[in-house]
C-alpha angles and dihedrals in degrees: 000000000000118000137192119231114266091234094058093043094049091051092051098044099040095046098059106081091115117113115270115267117261123248124166113234135188117239092251093052090045091053093048090048087057090053094050093042088057091046092052093043091055090050092050094047089052093060103028111095115244103183112029129146095205117110102230131019130168140170144140152219128227123187125179112190145175125214128193119188144163108255129217091274096050095256129120122274131192134198136173122202133192110198120189125180124179123186140186132185126195118188130178129195092340087281108079124052131177117188128180132173123188123205129199126173134187115194127185128185128196113251110292096008102095096098092209098326125108111273091231118019136171110203117192156302085230134161104254096176129006128153146142118232128197121196096214098183092049092047090053091049093050095047102039105014089237114140114210120212090235140039119244126190126174127195135190131187132043116339143148111264121195132171125196111329092344096260102118094032133006112142147105114273138180108231143067138297141177139202127208117188137177132168094278108025144027134198128195123189130181147172124190149129136233116273116255116273097028118142118252118242086233105068093182092069120100111253089016090159090073108058117185112191131148126210132199129176151106144222131220120202125188114210099174096096116086112247094355133087112188117190143180131199145175133204129190115198120192122191115220097161116141126228107229105206101020116234110218094208101043139052123191106196115141114183113177139179126198133198120185140177127189147139139217130195145090125314094186139343108314092356113112127182141189125188133173136176123194135193121198126200135161137093131300132183115245128219116292091003131133130183099012141057143206129240120262116227109172139135142188140195133197123183128174137180125195121189114196101206111217094229137105117288089034099256118199123194119201137191126182136178118193130180132182118179122241140201121235095204096056121106093196126031099216110022139076094221106077087002132116116000116249114259097025134095116260106239098173111116112229118181131178096225135063141266119182108236095169133304096246097044092039095182124167118251094261129111089355139116130181146171116221124195118184150147143195138193143177106236093174131033126161121162093201107038133033095350119232137323123209124186131184147166138202131195120201128196106193132198137167117252092216109034096209095044131091132249127211090267101083091200091075093086102150125097093239134114103224112091100173145248134291138191121201124190133185142182125191122187114192095201096177134357090270103026127068141158125213134192123190126180130180130185120190122195111196123228133209093292083078128066114271092251093055116132130226115253132223132198124188126181127178132167150140126248121208120188121194 
């Protein structure tokens, strides 16, 4: 397996504490970037060692890709992306661990297709992940011989924090966290803030390209029930973003709190499930309002079943229902300007995580509900030649939660519940252990929540992944 020299890697990873470069993005592009960020993160976590005794390890990931999409005017758009990640891990005495991962992207749009971004843009190098971890229980055992009845690890730096299914919170934060685990339960706690230069969820706010939000919370998981793991969590989000320049007629503060309960496990042989319910409270600023705020009363649900069919080619059948509450008196789903009406509760669910509502629609999980039916299989697998091929498909039937309210796609202008249908397809060919090719395609057909002359939308992504 090819390796970079440690000197080059250290220079790249330790010299990237600067804030990420700014690039304006449409909400559709932002939602799709969350999808692909999660996809890449899962790949990296699958190959990055988590418990190794070696002193120094390093590697990387390079993915050139091409994306074709339907733009805001119904025409074709094209983008190429070069995505490079380099990581290093230094561990000492099974107690101390330092991990860092650098990210650098180069994106290029065809003329007229950038949708508010730069046509050609080099982003980075930036520190994507970087933290120090101390295994407290093991350190105590090594220094005193005392064995604690639980494991305690603490981390500080920049890391990905996720609670539950990643709906209320699933993002990279600068801060600290800890994990306490025993045989039957686990608790995770954290406190952090958004990295500098991150876009605000409210794009109507002045200086929205520099979000300043802090997050605090924890999650408790009980592991003492056979084949089931119930959990509960809470997240407190505080908005410290600055208005530059200040608008005298409008504030933008959005302070939210989330409480969620859920469970994941196995209902029967080969039948797995995951379910989560969330309640959101807090205060949000209404449209044309300064100096006061309205209460948030919102909720969400996500439930999924996966049946692993005991047949050749490993077929898996999936069904999912997701719901995020909406607000009928809002003019915009995600902004303060043209947002919630003054004097009314804000019932629009706003999370800081991600739920996939379809690649072509690419709507945020707000005032939306959908049913997803899908399946995947492995028609070819050979451990010696030509790797493995996986194929899959998902069908979405999409509705608004509040018929008269907006969604993040501003083209859905009609006061109607039916958003439309979407079909997503994918093929992944794992050619070698460290080389793969992926193709993803989505086609969205709008419903009567869109004007009668609305067009169908397509989204195509293809790229190679090289691990080293």
